[in-house]
C-alpha positions as YAML, in Angstrom:
chain: A
units: angstrom
residues:
- id: 1
  name: MET
  ca: [52.72, 107.61, -16.41]
- id: 2
  name: ASN
  ca: [52.66, 111.34, -15.96]
- id: 3
  name: VAL
  ca: [50.67, 112.46, -13.02]
- id: 4
  name: GLN
  ca: [50.00, 116.23, -12.49]
- id: 5
  name: THR
  ca: [46.46, 116.45, -10.98]
- id: 6
  name: ILE
  ca: [45.31, 114.27, -8.00]
- id: 7
  name: MET
  ca: [41.84, 114.07, -6.65]
- id: 8
  name: VAL
  ca: [41.30, 113.00, -3.08]
- id: 9
  name: ILE
  ca: [37.85, 111.54, -2.33]
- id: 10
  name: GLY
  ca: [36.90, 112.26, 1.42]
- id: 11
  name: ALA
  ca: [37.87, 115.40, 3.20]
- id: 12
  name: GLY
  ca: [38.04, 113.89, 6.68]
- id: 13
  name: GLN
  ca: [41.14, 113.65, 8.80]
- id: 14
  name: MET
  ca: [42.93, 111.12, 6.47]
- id: 15
  name: GLY
  ca: [41.71, 112.73, 3.28]
- id: 16
  name: SER
  ca: [42.69, 116.25, 4.10]
- id: 17
  name: GLY
  ca: [46.11, 115.07, 5.25]
- id: 18
  name: ILE
  ca: [46.70, 113.25, 1.95]
- id: 19
  name: ALA
  ca: [45.59, 116.26, 0.08]
- id: 20
  name: GLN
  ca: [47.88, 118.35, 2.00]
- id: 21
  name: VAL
  ca: [51.04, 116.38, 1.43]
- id: 22
  name: CYS
  ca: [50.23, 116.07, -2.31]
- id: 23
  name: ALA
  ca: [49.81, 119.78, -2.58]
- id: 24
  name: MET
  ca: [53.03, 120.35, -0.79]
- id: 25
  name: ALA
  ca: [54.76, 118.29, -3.39]
- id: 26
  name: ASN
  ca: [53.52, 120.72, -6.23]
- id: 27
  name: TYR
  ca: [50.52, 118.53, -7.42]
- id: 28
  name: LYS
  ca: [47.38, 120.29, -8.27]
- id: 29
  name: VAL
  ca: [44.73, 118.71, -5.94]
- id: 30
  name: TYR
  ca: [41.07, 118.39, -5.80]
- id: 31
  name: LEU
  ca: [39.78, 117.78, -2.25]
- id: 32
  name: HIS
  ca: [36.25, 116.31, -2.63]
- id: 33
  name: ASP
  ca: [33.41, 115.35, -0.34]
- id: 34
  name: LEU
  ca: [29.64, 115.14, -0.45]
- id: 35
  name: LYS
  ca: [28.91, 118.47, 1.23]
- id: 36
  name: GLU
  ca: [30.50, 121.86, 1.10]
- id: 37
  name: GLU
  ca: [30.77, 122.00, 4.80]
- id: 38
  name: TYR
  ca: [32.91, 118.90, 5.02]
- id: 39
  name: VAL
  ca: [35.18, 120.21, 2.26]
- id: 40
  name: GLN
  ca: [35.51, 123.53, 3.99]
- id: 41
  name: LYS
  ca: [36.33, 121.79, 7.34]
- id: 42
  name: GLY
  ca: [38.99, 119.91, 5.56]
- id: 43
  name: MET
  ca: [40.45, 123.03, 3.77]
- id: 44
  name: SER
  ca: [40.29, 124.86, 7.14]
- id: 45
  name: SER
  ca: [42.25, 121.99, 8.84]
- id: 46
  name: ILE
  ca: [44.98, 122.08, 6.13]
- id: 47
  name: GLY
  ca: [45.20, 125.94, 6.55]
- id: 48
  name: SER
  ca: [45.67, 125.71, 10.31]
- id: 49
  name: GLN
  ca: [48.30, 123.08, 9.97]
- id: 50
  name: LEU
  ca: [50.29, 125.06, 7.37]
- id: 51
  name: SER
  ca: [49.95, 128.33, 9.32]
- id: 52
  name: ARG
  ca: [51.35, 126.41, 12.42]
- id: 53
  name: GLN
  ca: [54.42, 125.47, 10.10]
- id: 54
  name: VAL
  ca: [54.94, 129.14, 9.28]
- id: 55
  name: ASP
  ca: [54.89, 130.06, 12.81]
- id: 56
  name: LYS
  ca: [57.42, 127.58, 13.74]
- id: 57
  name: GLY
  ca: [59.56, 128.87, 10.86]
- id: 58
  name: ARG
  ca: [59.40, 125.60, 8.94]
- id: 59
  name: MET
  ca: [57.72, 127.12, 5.94]
- id: 60
  name: THR
  ca: [57.48, 130.67, 4.46]
- id: 61
  name: PRO
  ca: [54.05, 132.44, 4.13]
- id: 62
  name: GLU
  ca: [54.66, 132.46, 0.31]
- id: 63
  name: ASP
  ca: [55.10, 128.55, 0.27]
- id: 64
  name: ARG
  ca: [51.86, 128.22, 2.49]
- id: 65
  name: ASP
  ca: [49.97, 130.36, -0.04]
- id: 66
  name: GLY
  ca: [51.30, 128.39, -2.92]
- id: 67
  name: VAL
  ca: [50.19, 125.10, -1.29]
- id: 68
  name: LEU
  ca: [46.67, 126.49, -0.59]
- id: 69
  name: ASN
  ca: [46.44, 127.77, -4.14]
- id: 70
  name: ARG
  ca: [47.10, 124.25, -5.59]
- id: 71
  name: LEU
  ca: [44.23, 122.90, -3.45]
- id: 72
  name: LEU
  ca: [40.75, 123.05, -5.11]
- id: 73
  name: PRO
  ca: [37.61, 122.32, -3.21]
- id: 74
  name: SER
  ca: [35.16, 119.93, -4.81]
- id: 75
  name: THR
  ca: [31.71, 118.78, -4.37]
- id: 76
  name: SER
  ca: [31.11, 117.53, -7.94]
- id: 77
  name: ILE
  ca: [32.35, 113.99, -8.61]
- id: 78
  name: GLN
  ca: [32.65, 115.15, -12.25]
- id: 79
  name: ASN
  ca: [35.98, 116.77, -11.31]
- id: 80
  name: ALA
  ca: [37.33, 113.16, -11.54]
- id: 81
  name: ALA
  ca: [37.51, 113.78, -15.29]
- id: 82
  name: GLU
  ca: [40.54, 116.21, -14.61]
- id: 83
  name: ALA
  ca: [42.53, 113.74, -12.49]
- id: 84
  name: ASP
  ca: [45.44, 111.63, -13.32]
- id: 85
  name: LEU
  ca: [45.40, 109.79, -10.00]
- id: 86
  name: ILE
  ca: [42.32, 109.46, -7.54]
- id: 87
  name: ILE
  ca: [42.89, 108.48, -4.01]
- id: 88
  name: GLU
  ca: [39.82, 107.30, -2.28]
- id: 89
  name: ALA
  ca: [39.77, 107.92, 1.59]
- id: 90
  name: VAL
  ca: [36.14, 107.36, 2.59]
- id: 91
  name: VAL
  ca: [34.74, 105.22, 5.54]
- id: 92
  name: GLU
  ca: [36.25, 101.80, 5.84]
- id: 93
  name: ASN
  ca: [33.24, 99.93, 4.37]
- id: 94
  name: MET
  ca: [33.24, 97.69, 1.39]
- id: 95
  name: ASP
  ca: [29.88, 98.62, 0.13]
- id: 96
  name: VAL
  ca: [30.56, 102.24, 0.25]
- id: 97
  name: LYS
  ca: [34.02, 101.97, -1.25]
- id: 98
  name: THR
  ca: [32.87, 99.79, -4.27]
- id: 99
  name: GLN
  ca: [30.02, 102.42, -4.97]
- id: 100
  name: VAL
  ca: [32.73, 105.19, -4.97]
- id: 101
  name: PHE
  ca: [34.99, 103.14, -7.44]
- id: 102
  name: LYS
  ca: [32.03, 102.33, -9.77]
- id: 103
  name: MET
  ca: [31.51, 106.10, -10.03]
- id: 104
  name: LEU
  ca: [35.01, 107.00, -10.54]
- id: 105
  name: ASP
  ca: [35.52, 104.26, -13.09]
- id: 106
  name: GLU
  ca: [32.77, 105.98, -15.21]
- id: 107
  name: MET
  ca: [34.00, 109.62, -14.68]
- id: 108
  name: ALA
  ca: [37.87, 109.35, -14.69]
- id: 109
  name: PRO
  ca: [39.95, 109.45, -17.88]
- id: 110
  name: GLU
  ca: [40.95, 106.02, -19.22]
- id: 111
  name: HIS
  ca: [44.66, 106.61, -18.04]
- id: 112
  name: ALA
  ca: [43.68, 107.55, -14.64]
- id: 113
  name: ILE
  ca: [44.86, 105.45, -11.61]
- id: 114
  name: LEU
  ca: [42.41, 104.66, -8.87]
- id: 115
  name: ALA
  ca: [43.86, 104.17, -5.52]
- id: 116
  name: SER
  ca: [42.24, 103.34, -2.13]
- id: 117
  name: ASN
  ca: [43.47, 104.35, 1.35]
- id: 118
  name: THR
  ca: [41.76, 101.24, 2.86]
- id: 119
  name: SER
  ca: [43.44, 99.93, 5.85]
- id: 120
  name: SER
  ca: [42.35, 96.36, 5.57]
- id: 121
  name: LEU
  ca: [39.99, 95.69, 2.75]
- id: 122
  name: PRO
  ca: [40.95, 93.64, -0.33]
- id: 123
  name: ILE
  ca: [42.28, 95.60, -3.22]
- id: 124
  name: THR
  ca: [41.38, 92.80, -5.62]
- id: 125
  name: GLU
  ca: [37.79, 92.90, -4.70]
- id: 126
  name: ILE
  ca: [37.51, 96.76, -4.90]
- id: 127
  name: ALA
  ca: [39.24, 96.55, -8.35]
- id: 128
  name: ALA
  ca: [36.70, 93.86, -9.58]
- id: 129
  name: VAL
  ca: [33.89, 96.48, -9.73]
- id: 130
  name: THR
  ca: [35.81, 98.61, -12.29]
- id: 131
  name: LYS
  ca: [36.76, 98.10, -15.98]
- id: 132
  name: ARG
  ca: [40.34, 99.05, -15.14]
- id: 133
  name: PRO
  ca: [41.61, 96.42, -12.52]
- id: 134
  name: GLU
  ca: [45.13, 96.74, -13.67]
- id: 135
  name: LYS
  ca: [44.97, 100.48, -12.66]
- id: 136
  name: VAL
  ca: [43.53, 100.01, -9.21]
- id: 137
  name: ILE
  ca: [45.99, 99.92, -6.18]
- id: 138
  name: GLY
  ca: [46.24, 100.31, -2.48]
- id: 139
  name: MET
  ca: [47.93, 103.39, -0.84]
- id: 140
  name: HIS
  ca: [47.52, 102.98, 2.99]
- id: 141
  name: PHE
  ca: [48.68, 106.14, 4.60]
- id: 142
  name: MET
  ca: [49.22, 106.34, 8.35]
- id: 143
  name: ASN
  ca: [47.65, 108.84, 10.67]
- id: 144
  name: PRO
  ca: [48.44, 111.82, 11.06]
- id: 145
  name: VAL
  ca: [49.39, 111.91, 7.38]
- id: 146
  name: PRO
  ca: [51.67, 114.88, 7.38]
- id: 147
  name: VAL
  ca: [53.71, 113.42, 10.03]
- id: 148
  name: MET
  ca: [53.93, 109.77, 9.46]
- id: 149
  name: LYS
  ca: [56.36, 108.54, 6.89]
- id: 150
  name: LEU
  ca: [54.97, 105.05, 5.89]
- id: 151
  name: VAL
  ca: [52.66, 104.33, 3.05]
- id: 152
  name: GLU
  ca: [51.77, 100.60, 2.58]
- id: 153
  name: ILE
  ca: [51.48, 100.04, -1.31]
- id: 154
  name: ILE
  ca: [49.22, 97.08, -1.91]
- id: 155
  name: ARG
  ca: [48.99, 95.36, -5.29]
- id: 156
  name: GLY
  ca: [45.74, 93.81, -6.27]
- id: 157
  name: LEU
  ca: [45.84, 90.62, -8.21]
- id: 158
  name: GLN
  ca: [45.73, 92.50, -11.50]
- id: 159
  name: THR
  ca: [47.62, 95.63, -10.60]
- id: 160
  name: SER
  ca: [50.19, 96.29, -13.37]
- id: 161
  name: ASP
  ca: [53.83, 96.90, -12.79]
- id: 162
  name: GLU
  ca: [53.75, 100.22, -14.42]
- id: 163
  name: VAL
  ca: [50.97, 101.48, -12.07]
- id: 164
  name: TYR
  ca: [52.99, 100.08, -9.05]
- id: 165
  name: GLU
  ca: [56.13, 101.95, -10.14]
- id: 166
  name: THR
  ca: [54.13, 105.16, -10.83]
- id: 167
  name: ILE
  ca: [52.64, 105.02, -7.20]
- id: 168
  name: GLU
  ca: [55.85, 104.15, -5.66]
- id: 169
  name: SER
  ca: [57.54, 107.16, -7.42]
- id: 170
  name: ILE
  ca: [54.76, 109.49, -6.34]
- id: 171
  name: THR
  ca: [54.85, 108.31, -2.72]
- id: 172
  name: GLN
  ca: [58.61, 109.23, -2.73]
- id: 173
  name: LYS
  ca: [57.98, 112.66, -4.19]
- id: 174
  name: ILE
  ca: [55.42, 113.50, -1.50]
- id: 175
  name: GLY
  ca: [58.08, 112.70, 1.10]
- id: 176
  name: LYS
  ca: [56.94, 109.21, 2.25]
- id: 177
  name: VAL
  ca: [58.39, 105.80, 2.37]
- id: 178
  name: PRO
  ca: [56.54, 103.13, 0.11]
- id: 179
  name: VAL
  ca: [56.70, 99.59, 1.38]
- id: 180
  name: GLU
  ca: [55.16, 96.96, -0.97]
- id: 181
  name: VAL
  ca: [52.64, 94.49, 0.52]
- id: 182
  name: GLN
  ca: [50.54, 91.78, -1.02]
- id: 183
  name: ASP
  ca: [46.82, 91.87, -1.03]
- id: 184
  name: PHE
  ca: [45.84, 89.90, 2.13]
- id: 185
  name: PRO
  ca: [43.35, 90.99, 4.91]
- id: 186
  name: GLY
  ca: [44.85, 93.80, 7.04]
- id: 187
  name: PHE
  ca: [47.99, 93.90, 4.85]
- id: 188
  name: ILE
  ca: [50.89, 94.01, 7.37]
- id: 189
  name: SER
  ca: [50.20, 97.00, 9.59]
- id: 190
  name: ASN
  ca: [46.72, 96.15, 10.86]
- id: 191
  name: ARG
  ca: [47.28, 92.39, 10.63]
- id: 192
  name: ILE
  ca: [49.78, 92.87, 13.50]
- id: 193
  name: LEU
  ca: [48.44, 96.03, 15.23]
- id: 194
  name: MET
  ca: [44.80, 95.21, 15.59]
- id: 195
  name: PRO
  ca: [45.14, 91.66, 17.19]
- id: 196
  name: MET
  ca: [47.46, 93.45, 19.71]
- id: 197
  name: ILE
  ca: [44.82, 96.02, 20.49]
- id: 198
  name: ASN
  ca: [42.10, 93.35, 20.54]
- id: 199
  name: GLU
  ca: [44.25, 91.23, 23.16]
- id: 200
  name: ALA
  ca: [44.65, 94.42, 25.19]
- id: 201
  name: ILE
  ca: [40.92, 94.86, 25.27]
- id: 202
  name: PHE
  ca: [40.40, 91.09, 26.22]
- id: 203
  name: ALA
  ca: [42.94, 91.64, 29.06]
- id: 204
  name: LEU
  ca: [40.59, 94.51, 30.32]
- id: 205
  name: TYR
  ca: [37.51, 92.53, 29.61]
- id: 206
  name: GLU
  ca: [38.78, 89.65, 31.69]
- id: 207
  name: GLY
  ca: [40.00, 91.94, 34.61]
- id: 208
  name: VAL
  ca: [43.54, 91.30, 34.29]
- id: 209
  name: ALA
  ca: [44.37, 95.00, 34.66]
- id: 210
  name: GLU
  ca: [42.87, 98.53, 34.46]
- id: 211
  name: PRO
  ca: [43.20, 100.45, 31.18]
- id: 212
  name: GLU
  ca: [46.02, 102.80, 32.56]
- id: 213
  name: ALA
  ca: [48.09, 99.72, 33.78]
- id: 214
  name: ILE
  ca: [47.68, 97.98, 30.41]
- id: 215
  name: ASP
  ca: [48.95, 101.13, 28.58]
- id: 216
  name: GLU
  ca: [51.67, 101.80, 31.12]
- id: 217
  name: ILE
  ca: [53.20, 98.28, 30.67]
- id: 218
  name: MET
  ca: [53.37, 98.60, 26.94]
- id: 219
  name: LYS
  ca: [54.78, 102.15, 27.10]
- id: 220
  name: LEU
  ca: [57.40, 101.52, 29.71]
- id: 221
  name: GLY
  ca: [58.05, 97.74, 29.19]
- id: 222
  name: MET
  ca: [57.89, 97.60, 25.38]
- id: 223
  name: ASN
  ca: [58.91, 101.21, 24.51]
- id: 224
  name: HIS
  ca: [55.65, 102.01, 22.69]
- id: 225
  name: PRO
  ca: [55.02, 105.70, 22.38]
- id: 226
  name: MET
  ca: [51.41, 105.11, 23.14]
- id: 227
  name: GLY
  ca: [49.50, 102.28, 24.95]
- id: 228
  name: PRO
  ca: [47.13, 100.04, 22.92]
- id: 229
  name: LEU
  ca: [43.93, 101.28, 24.57]
- id: 230
  name: THR
  ca: [44.85, 104.99, 24.03]
- id: 231
  name: LEU
  ca: [45.73, 104.17, 20.51]
- id: 232
  name: ALA
  ca: [42.45, 102.38, 19.89]
- id: 233
  name: ASP
  ca: [40.73, 105.49, 21.20]
- id: 234
  name: PHE
  ca: [42.56, 107.56, 18.79]
- id: 235
  name: ILE
  ca: [41.90, 105.33, 15.81]
- id: 236
  name: GLY
  ca: [38.25, 104.96, 16.77]
- id: 237
  name: LEU
  ca: [36.64, 101.86, 18.16]
- id: 238
  name: ASP
  ca: [34.37, 101.34, 15.40]
- id: 239
  name: THR
  ca: [37.32, 101.26, 12.86]
- id: 240
  name: CYS
  ca: [39.10, 98.80, 15.14]
- id: 241
  name: LEU
  ca: [36.04, 96.58, 15.27]
- id: 242
  name: TYR
  ca: [35.57, 96.84, 11.42]
- id: 243
  name: ILE
  ca: [39.13, 95.81, 10.83]
- id: 244
  name: MET
  ca: [38.97, 92.91, 13.30]
- id: 245
  name: GLU
  ca: [35.75, 91.65, 11.56]
- id: 246
  name: THR
  ca: [37.47, 91.89, 8.24]
- id: 247
  name: LEU
  ca: [40.43, 89.87, 9.60]
- id: 248
  name: HIS
  ca: [38.16, 87.23, 11.20]
- id: 249
  name: GLU
  ca: [36.04, 86.78, 8.01]
- id: 250
  name: GLY
  ca: [39.02, 87.03, 5.63]
- id: 251
  name: PHE
  ca: [41.16, 84.37, 7.40]
- id: 252
  name: GLY
  ca: [38.31, 82.35, 9.17]
- id: 253
  name: ASP
  ca: [40.50, 81.96, 12.21]
- id: 254
  name: ASP
  ca: [39.11, 82.56, 15.59]
- id: 255
  name: LYS
  ca: [42.35, 84.17, 16.85]
- id: 256
  name: TYR
  ca: [40.96, 87.29, 15.12]
- id: 257
  name: ARG
  ca: [37.66, 87.25, 16.98]
- id: 258
  name: PRO
  ca: [36.80, 90.72, 18.12]
- id: 259
  name: CYS
  ca: [36.51, 91.14, 21.98]
- id: 260
  name: PRO
  ca: [32.79, 91.23, 23.15]
- id: 261
  name: LEU
  ca: [33.76, 94.42, 25.21]
- id: 262
  name: LEU
  ca: [34.88, 96.12, 21.91]
- id: 263
  name: ARG
  ca: [31.46, 95.39, 20.48]
- id: 264
  name: LYS
  ca: [29.66, 96.56, 23.51]
- id: 265
  name: TYR
  ca: [31.56, 99.92, 23.44]
- id: 266
  name: VAL
  ca: [30.77, 100.46, 19.70]
- id: 267
  name: LYS
  ca: [27.09, 99.63, 20.33]
- id: 268
  name: ALA
  ca: [27.04, 102.17, 23.15]
- id: 269
  name: GLY
  ca: [28.44, 104.79, 20.83]
- id: 270
  name: TRP
  ca: [31.70, 104.94, 22.92]
- id: 271
  name: LEU
  ca: [34.01, 105.20, 19.78]
- id: 272
  name: GLY
  ca: [36.92, 106.91, 21.46]
- id: 273
  name: LYS
  ca: [38.34, 110.39, 21.25]
- id: 274
  name: LYS
  ca: [36.03, 111.44, 18.41]
- id: 275
  name: THR
  ca: [32.86, 110.86, 20.63]
- id: 276
  name: GLY
  ca: [34.55, 111.87, 23.89]
- id: 277
  name: LYS
  ca: [34.36, 108.51, 25.36]
- id: 278
  name: GLY
  ca: [36.08, 105.29, 24.87]
- id: 279
  name: PHE
  ca: [38.46, 103.41, 27.21]
- id: 280
  name: TYR
  ca: [39.08, 106.88, 28.48]
- id: 281
  name: THR
  ca: [36.99, 110.00, 28.82]
- id: 282
  name: TYR
  ca: [37.88, 113.08, 26.64]
- id: 283
  name: ASN
  ca: [36.71, 116.67, 27.16]
...
């Protein structure tokens, strides 16, 4: 499969990061979102990151300009007709994702691969709403995308070998390390990470220790670069809750039950760094 043009759906932190690394690997990239202001915010973020690379001497001004010229802002879903690969990076919600995939299935050329950046939702279920389940696959990038090397590649039940091999090759071309994972809730990364974060929240909820102590123990004792509660704040507590609910529902095992304190913080609108308040307070 010859992929030359990539469309990224969702111009937020993940989507703009994915668009950036694809454009840096010489792909023509549409960065799409519902509103012009969202797209421009994503484009501005990419421009700022690339300029910092130039300032540090890691990139020439000419290379930066070349990357920016390969990035095309989009607010029309009809641009999907130009794409060989479409990577969806919208909110982690099954209803939203399946609506997007239904639209893309209608708009995209027959040969196009449809990929999801979902961090926990079943690829097989997403693929089932399309007429091309063999061309649907998971590409779970890590945040921040330009820095983190891993991409979990998730095969749906019907994903073809040719599609998997194409996505594996593209992942390597954009400077990432592809790791194959089967389609189970949370895949590997969040099946292991989120219960650890949830357990840290339970420890806080039960009064075992304060947030700073919990994080310090995991940093100094387990050599983690960031404590679990700080990491939860950076991920977004709403995202953490949604993934824990996906694990709980998907496996039917109470060991994945979200901590009541996590639910309380989300209901209060304390979602972490993005709202200025989570387990810590941010300016």
